[in-house]
C-alpha positions in Angstrom: 177.9 93.6 -93.2 176.7 94.0 -96.8 173.1 94.9 -97.6 172.6 91.6 -99.4 173.2 89.8 -96.1 170.0 91.4 -94.7 167.8 90.2 -97.6 166.0 86.9 -97.0 166.9 85.2 -100.2 164.3 82.9 -101.7 166.6 80.6 -103.7 169.4 78.1 -103.0 172.1 80.8 -103.5 171.6 81.6 -99.7 173.4 78.3 -98.9 176.5 79.6 -100.7 176.4 82.7 -98.5 176.2 80.7 -95.4 179.1 78.5 -96.4 181.2 81.5 -97.2 180.5 83.0 -93.7 181.4 79.8 -91.8 185.1 80.7 -92.1 184.4 83.8 -90.0 182.1 83.4 -87.0 180.5 79.9 -86.7 177.8 81.3 -84.4 176.8 84.0 -86.9 176.6 81.3 -89.6 174.4 79.1 -87.4 172.2 82.1 -86.6 171.7 82.9 -90.3 171.0 79.3 -91.1 168.4 79.0 -88.4 166.7 82.3 -89.6 166.7 80.8 -93.2 165.0 77.6 -92.0 162.3 79.5 -90.0 161.7 81.8 -93.0 161.2 78.8 -95.3 159.0 77.0 -92.8 156.6 80.0 -92.2 156.6 81.2 -95.8 153.9 78.6 -96.7 151.4 80.1 -94.2 148.9 82.6 -95.5 149.1 85.3 -92.9 146.0 87.0 -94.3 143.9 84.1 -93.2 144.6 84.9 -89.5 142.9 88.3 -89.6 141.2 90.8 -91.9 144.4 92.7 -92.5 147.6 91.5 -94.1 149.5 91.9 -90.8 148.5 90.3 -87.6 147.8 92.8 -84.8 148.6 96.0 -86.7 148.1 98.6 -85.6 149.3 97.9 -82.1 146.7 98.9 -79.5 146.6 99.5 -75.7 143.4 99.2 -73.7 142.8 100.9 -70.4 139.6 100.5 -68.4 138.4 102.4 -65.3 135.0 102.4 -63.6 133.9 105.4 -65.8 135.5 104.8 -69.2 137.5 102.6 -71.7 140.4 104.2 -73.4 141.9 102.7 -76.6 145.3 104.0 -77.8 146.5 102.9 -81.2 149.9 103.5 -82.7 149.6 104.5 -86.4 153.1 105.8 -87.4 153.3 107.4 -90.8 149.6 108.2 -91.0 147.5 111.3 -90.5 143.9 111.5 -89.3 142.5 111.5 -92.8 144.0 108.0 -93.4 142.0 106.5 -90.5 138.3 105.7 -90.0 136.6 105.0 -86.7 133.3 103.3 -86.3 131.3 102.2 -83.2 128.5 99.8 -84.0 126.8 97.0 -82.0 129.4 97.1 -79.2 132.4 96.9 -81.5 134.9 99.7 -82.1 136.5 99.4 -85.5 139.7 101.2 -86.4 140.4 101.0 -90.2 142.3 102.7 -92.9 145.1 102.4 -95.4 148.8 103.1 -95.2 150.1 104.0 -98.7 153.7 103.4 -99.9 155.9 106.5 -100.5 157.8 104.8 -103.3 156.9 102.5 -106.2 157.7 98.8 -106.0 160.3 99.0 -108.8 162.4 101.4 -106.7 162.3 99.3 -103.5 165.2 96.8 -103.0 164.0 95.4 -99.6 161.3 96.5 -97.1 160.0 95.2 -93.8 157.5 98.1 -93.5 153.8 97.4 -93.7 151.7 99.0 -96.4 148.0 98.5 -97.3 144.6 98.3 -95.7 144.2 97.5 -92.0 141.3 96.9 -89.6 141.2 96.3 -85.9 137.9 95.4 -84.1 137.7 95.8 -80.4 134.6 94.7 -78.5 133.3 97.3 -76.0 130.1 97.0 -73.9 127.8 99.6 -72.3 129.4 102.6 -73.9 127.7 106.1 -74.1 127.9 106.5 -77.9 127.0 110.2 -77.7 130.1 111.1 -75.6 132.8 109.1 -77.4 135.8 111.3 -78.3 138.9 110.7 -80.4 142.2 112.5 -80.6 145.0 111.9 -83.2 148.4 113.4 -82.4 151.9 112.4 -83.7 150.8 109.1 -85.1 148.9 108.1 -82.0 145.1 107.7 -82.0 143.4 107.9 -78.6 139.7 107.0 -78.3 137.9 107.7 -75.1 134.7 105.7 -74.6 132.7 106.8 -71.5 130.6 104.1 -69.9 126.9 104.4 -69.4 125.8 105.2 -65.8 124.1 101.7 -65.6 127.4 100.0 -66.5 129.2 102.0 -63.8 126.8 100.6 -61.2 127.3 97.0 -62.4 130.9 97.0 -61.1 131.1 95.3 -57.7 134.3 95.2 -55.7 135.0 91.8 -54.1 137.1 91.6 -51.0 140.0 89.1 -51.0 140.5 87.4 -47.6 143.7 85.8 -46.4 144.0 82.4 -44.9 
């Protein structure tokens, strides 16, 4: 497979490539044509309108909650701790920063990597702000948010009865 077959072409020359490949594997040709149709359909959407960053849901996060704490783990590959900012204000944890490109645009032929500013806002309640801790290791940010003692008492276990 040639590198040009991986590039989502923006002009009608893509149809010529699909017709040329139909002599080989018809399922591969159908797959490429369907990908082209979906690319054209979704190209008109402005993804930045769905969130504050250019990419929906980046960075990927995982939330874990126990009776005593909330733990937020964010994957930030290619970044170091100086590229990331954390802020806890009014019950919202904000993870923000910027991922810079390693090459200039004129050197890039094709890229699916994400570059630019990002921001994720995660609502958290009843957190002891004085004991919040963060660790950044191997591109993974782990934020531990201990709950206030009053929040720990609010948890009530409810028994589930069978029929």
